[in-house]
N, C-alpha and C positions, 0 to 999 in steps of 0.2 A: 667342483665346489661352487656354491652360489656366491655371486658378488652382490652382497646386500648393503644398502645404505639406508640410514634412518632419516625420515623427514617428518617434522611436526607441522601440521597444517591447522591453523586457528581460523575460525570463521564467525562472522556476525551477519545478521539480516534484520531489516525492519527496525532500525534504530530510532527513527522518527524523532530526532532531536532530543532524545532522552539523555541530556548532558549532565544532570545534577544527581548526586547521591541522595538517598532518602534514609532517614533515621528510623529503623525498625527495632524498637525495644532496646535502644542504646547501641545498636549495631548499624554501621553505615553499609548500605546495599546499593549496588549499581553506580551509574555515573561514569563519564568518560575518564575522570582522573584515576579511579581504581581500575577501570578497564585497561587504560594505558599502562598502569603500574604492573598489571598481570602480564600483559603482552611483553613488556620490557623484561620482566622477571623470567619468562619462558625463554626469551631470546638470549638471556645471559646463562641460562642453565642448559639449553639444548644447542647443539652445533648448527643444525640446519632447520630454520623456522620460516614459514610464510604465513601471512595473515591476509584473508580475503573477505570482502563484504558483498553480500548478495542482494543489493538494492534497498531502496527506501531509506537513505540517510536523512532525507528532508522531511519537513512537516512534523507537527506535534508540539512545538514549543514556540513561545513568543520570540525567543532569540532568533529562531529560524525565520519566522514570519516577518519580523521587523527588518531583517537584513536580506530577505529574499534569497536565503541559502548561502550567501557569501560567508556569513559567520560559520555555518556548518562546514563549508569547504576548508576554512582556516583551521577549525577544530580537527577535522579529519586529517589534514596535513600533519598536525602534531601527533595524531594517533598512529601515523605512518603505516597504512595498509600497503601491501605489495600490489594489490589489484582490487578493483571494484567493478561491479556491473550496475546497470541502471535498474531502478524499480519504477513502478507507475508514477509515484509521487515526485520523482526527479523531473517529470515533465510539467508539473503544476505551474511553474512560473513562465512557461513557454519554451519552445525549442530554441529560439535565439538566445534567451537568457541562460538556458542550460549549456549551450555551446560556449558562452562566456565563462560560466562557472567551471567548465571542463578545462579551460585555459588556465584557470587559477589553481587547479589541482596539481599537486606535486606527486601524484600517483596515477597510474594508468586507469582509465575508465573504458571498459570494453562493452560492445554491444553488436551483435551480428545482424540485427534485422531492421533497424531504422535506416531509411534511405531516401534520397531525393527522387521523386517520381519522374522528374524531367530527364535524368540521365542515369538513374539506378546507382548513383554513387552513395556508399554508406556514409553516415554522419560520424561514426566512430570506428575505431579499429575493431574488427570482429573478434579478435583473439590476441593473446600475447604468449610468448614462450619465455619463461623465467628459468634461469639456471642457478642452482645453489648447491655447492659442494659436489659438483659433477652430476647432479640430478637435474634433468631437463623436464619442466612441467609446462604443458599446454593448457591454458585457460581459455574457455570460450564463453561469451556472455549471451544469454538468451532471455528475451522478454516478448510475450505475445499479446494476447487479446486485450489486456487492460490498457497497455500503452496505445494500442491502435484507437481505442475509444477516445482517449485524451487527444491524440494526435490528429483526429478528424477536424479539430479547430484550425489545424495548420494544413492548408490546402496542398502544399507542395511536398508533404511528408507521407511516405508510405511505410508499410510494415507487413511481414507475413503474419498470418492471423491465427494459426492453429498449430497444435503440436505435430501434426503430420508435416507441415511445411518446415517447422523448426527442426524436425529430425533430418529432413533432406538437407537443410542448410548446415547442420552439424556434420553430416556426411561429407559435404563438399569441402569443408575446412579440414576435416581429418584426412581426407584423401589427398588434399593439396600438400599436407605436411607429413605424409606417411614415410617419405624417404628420409626425413630428418630423424635423428635419434631421440625420440620422445619417450621418456620413462613413465610419465604419468599424464593422463588427460582428464581434466576436471571441467564439468559444466557448471558455471555460476548462473543459476536461473532465478527468475522472479515471476513464476507462473502459478504457484500454488502446489501443495503437496500431492493432490490427486492427479494434477496434470503432469507433475514430475514422474509419477508412476507410469502414466500413459506414455510419456516420452521415452523412458527407459526401455519399455517393452518394444518400442518402434526402432530402436537403434540397432544397426548391424554390428554384431560382435567384432567383425573385422576392422571397424573404425577405431576400436581400442579405447572407448570411453570407460574410465575407471571409477569415477565418483560423480555424483550430482549433489551440489550444495545449493539448496533452494531458499525461497522466501515467499512472502506475500500472504500466506495463510496463518502465520504466527504459530506454527504447529509445534507442540511439545512432544518430544520423543525421549524414550529412555534408552533406545538403541537404534541403529540405522535400520531402515526398511530396505530390504534387498529385493530388487526386481531385475530379472534377467542377469543376475550376477553383479549388478551395480548397486552399491550402497547409496541410499538417499537420506539426507539429513537436513534439518533446520535447527536454528538456535532461538526459537520462540520469537520474542520481540524485545526491543529496548536494549538496555545495557546491564540488566541484572544477571546475565549469564553469557557465556561464550562457548562455542563448540570447539572440540579439540580432537583431531586425528593424530595418532602416532603410528606412522606407516613404515614398514620395512619394504623397501623397493629393491627388486631384483633388476639391476641395470643391464644384465646380459639378456634377459628375456623381455625387458621393458614392461614389467608387470608388478602388481602388489603381491608380495609373498605372504604378508600377514599385516593385520592392523588392529588397533583398539580405538574406540571413539567414546567420548563422554561429554556431557553438558556440565561445564564448570561454573559454579556460582561465583559471582563477583561481589565480594564483600571485604571489609577491612580486616578480617581474621587471617587472610593469606594474600591479599593484594595490596602492595604499597601504593601510596598516593603519588601522583605526578603533579607536583606543585607548580611547575611551569605552565602546564595545561590549565590548572585551576586559576592562575593569574589571567590567562586569556579569556576564560569563560567569565570571570569576574568583571572584566572590562565590558564585555557585551551585556552581561546581566545588569550592570549599573545603569547603562543607557536604557535598556528595556524596562527595568523596574520603575524608573522615574515616570515613564510614559504610561505604563500599563497598570499602575496601582490605582488608577481612577475607579471610584465606586460606581457601579452600574445600577444594581437593584438588590432587593432581598426576596428570596423565595420563602414561601410558607413552610418549606421543608427541603429535604435533599431529594432531588428528582433524578431518576436513573435512566440509563440507556445501556443495559448489559449486553445486548446483542442486536445486530442489524436486521435479523430475519424474523423479528416479531415487533409488534407495536410496543412503544416505550413511552414513559412519562415525558421525557425530554422531547421525544419526537412529536407527541401530541401538542405540547406547548409551543414549540418552535414553528410547527406547521400552521398553527392558529395565528400566531403573531404575524407571519408573512401573509396569510390569506386576508386577515382583517385590515391590514394596513396597505394592501395593494389592490383592494377592491375585487378580489377573486371569488369565484364560487368554490373552487377546490384548489388546494395547494398540495402537490405531490413532492414532498421533500425527500431527497435521496437519503436513505438511512445511513449510508457510509459517510455522509457529510458531518455527522455528529461523532466527534473523535474521542470523547471521554465517557467512562462508564457512569459517572454521576456528576451533579453540579448543585451547588447551594449549601446552606441557605444564603450566605452572602456571596454576591457575584461581582467581581472586579473585571476590568477590561482584560486583564491577563487571563482570567479563567474563562471568560467568554470567547476570547481568541483561541485558546487551546481547545475549547469545545467545538468551535466552528471557525476553522482557520481559512476558509475560502472566500475570495472576493468575487465570486461569480455573478453574472447577470441573472435576473429573473425574467424569463420570457413568458408572455401570455399567449397561449394557443386556444383556439375556439374549436370545440368538438361537439358533435351531437351526443345525445344520451346513449345511442347505440354504440358510437365509437368509444365513449367513456367506459361502458361496460366491457367492450372488447379489450381496451387497454388494461383494465384491472384484471380481466381473465388471463391476459398474456403475462402479467407480472407473476401470477400464481400457476403458470402452465405446469404440466406434469414434469416432475424432476427438478423444478426450480429450487425448492426448499433444500435439496441436497447438493445444489451446485454452488461451489465456492465463488464462481464468477457472476452469478445472477445478481441483478440489481433489485433491491426492495425499497419500498417507500413508506414514509410516515404520512398518514392522511390527515387533512384538516377536518374539523367537525362538520357533521352533516352526512358524511359518507359512512355506511355500514357494509362491511364485507365479511362474509362467512366462508371460510376455507375448510374443506374436508381433507384431513391428512390421509385418510384411508383411500379416498377416491382420487386424491391428487388433483383437485379442481375447486373452483369457486362454486358454491351452491346457492349463494344469495348476495345480491347487491341492491342496496336501498339508498335513497336520498331523502333526508329529513323524514324518515320513518315510512316512506312509501316507495313502491316500485318506480324505477327511473323511466320517464317518458322518452322513448327512442328519438323523438323529433326535437326535443328541447335542446337549445344550445347552452353549453357550459363554458365559462371562462376558467381555464386551468393553468396554473402556474408551474413551471419547471425551470430548473437551473440550466445554464448554457450547456454543460457537459451532457445532461440528459436530453436536451433539445437536439443537439448534434447527433445523438445516438438513439433517437426515438424509435426508429424501425426495429432496432435490436432490443432495446430495453422495454418498449411499450407496445410494440407491434403495430405502429402506425407511422406513416411517412410524413415529412414536412409538407409535401404537396397535398396530401389528403386533408390536413388541417387548414391549409390556406384556401381551400375551396369554400370553407365556411366563413373565413375572415382572415386577413393578413395577420401574421404573428407580430407581436409588439413587445419591445423591451420596456418593462415597467420599472426596473431598477438596475443600475450598473453594478451594484454590489449588494448581494443578499445580506452580508455581514452588517453593512451600514443600516439596513432596515431593522435588523434585530437590535443593534446597539442603540439607535435613536429611540425606538419605541419601548424597549425594556427600561431605558433610562427614565422614561416618564411614568413608569409603573412602580408601585410599592406593594410589598407583601403579595407577590405574584403567586396565585393559586393554580396548580396544574389542573387542566380539565380532566374530569373523571369519566366522561363517556367513552365507551369502547368502540373503536372504529373497525378494528381488524380482529376478528374472532376465529380461532382455530378450534375445530371439533374433531372427535375420534382420537 
């Protein structure tokens, strides 16, 4: 006869500071108060419950930006996760600050792959074994390419960089704990849905990985995607929903006998409010609202940024503001820097901060026309438009790029209506994150650009440039010229 025990495993990912509920036709949806209420409700109804977070607790709200993640850690402490792993945005405030925040957390934060290059010592515990009701659960935290790109600014930090290396690391940890009586092994990843599927296919069945709970790509699922017998799930993004596994664990064979999974909507129809958590958020909100209510400007309409892998209205506008006020020929603005789907017509400091929460430097590099064309061709290299990890850019005015979807390549690049002169020098602006990763993102090394002229920091904060210059503009009209054209 089987020795079965039930475990309820709740999970979130990519919460991005989505702390407050929203009113949708008289119904409150999302927010950490209702999310906490649902978690507490499940814990009161079920005997054995664990709650896990698969990265990106930070960024997305002025509360998080104003307090540099400390407010988020306090809110997460009250949400009481049993374990969390890192996302790429946990690194945004720097490794040293992240280690400080980790000390403030009253829950374990695990990560298997960040380490000091001098002695190979990990910065975090790679895993944790939690026991509940006689069920022993091994959680392993995995984060790959995205964090390495950010961590390049930290010269002493290393990371494995692809799913093959991640699979090897998972194997080492599983092998080291094979002698322990582990009933369930869960990978908490923040590498994207497609990469999760690749990782599952690489895992040795003898390692005993049972589940992959992922994040980063904000993927909506109606049921788990099963690869090599391993269910893979995500819970989209924010706090409007939570993932829920109800698992029957065979503790004799240390395996899942059966399970159900669903995406639970978070709203006030079935989620009680956590009033204590609301009081904490109100404290931070009051401080932030006083500062961030400042009026910046007015747009002539609502400008949108629905996707990062196409040219957008907000992208055109922000790239032009940075170019015009920094004396550049071309501004390559990282599409992922724009964090909201729309903005306007009234713009306050709060809305501008939520749209562009990064205080990165703007670096000027000097490239030849030939190099500029090669950089743009690299952005749209074959397969890039289908790659969750590829970086895309919003171009400032003057550039025209035609991309053939069928041919998977750039078919035309023009500057001010004419072919680009290969020998002409262009001053191009990029953010620090992209400068540190130019070879990967733009196909050109720092050394290649410095042969033309030394790189120069034009602004220590891209946000300050946007704030200052938009504040001097009224009835801002979005440029209508198309810079990035896709055909076929």
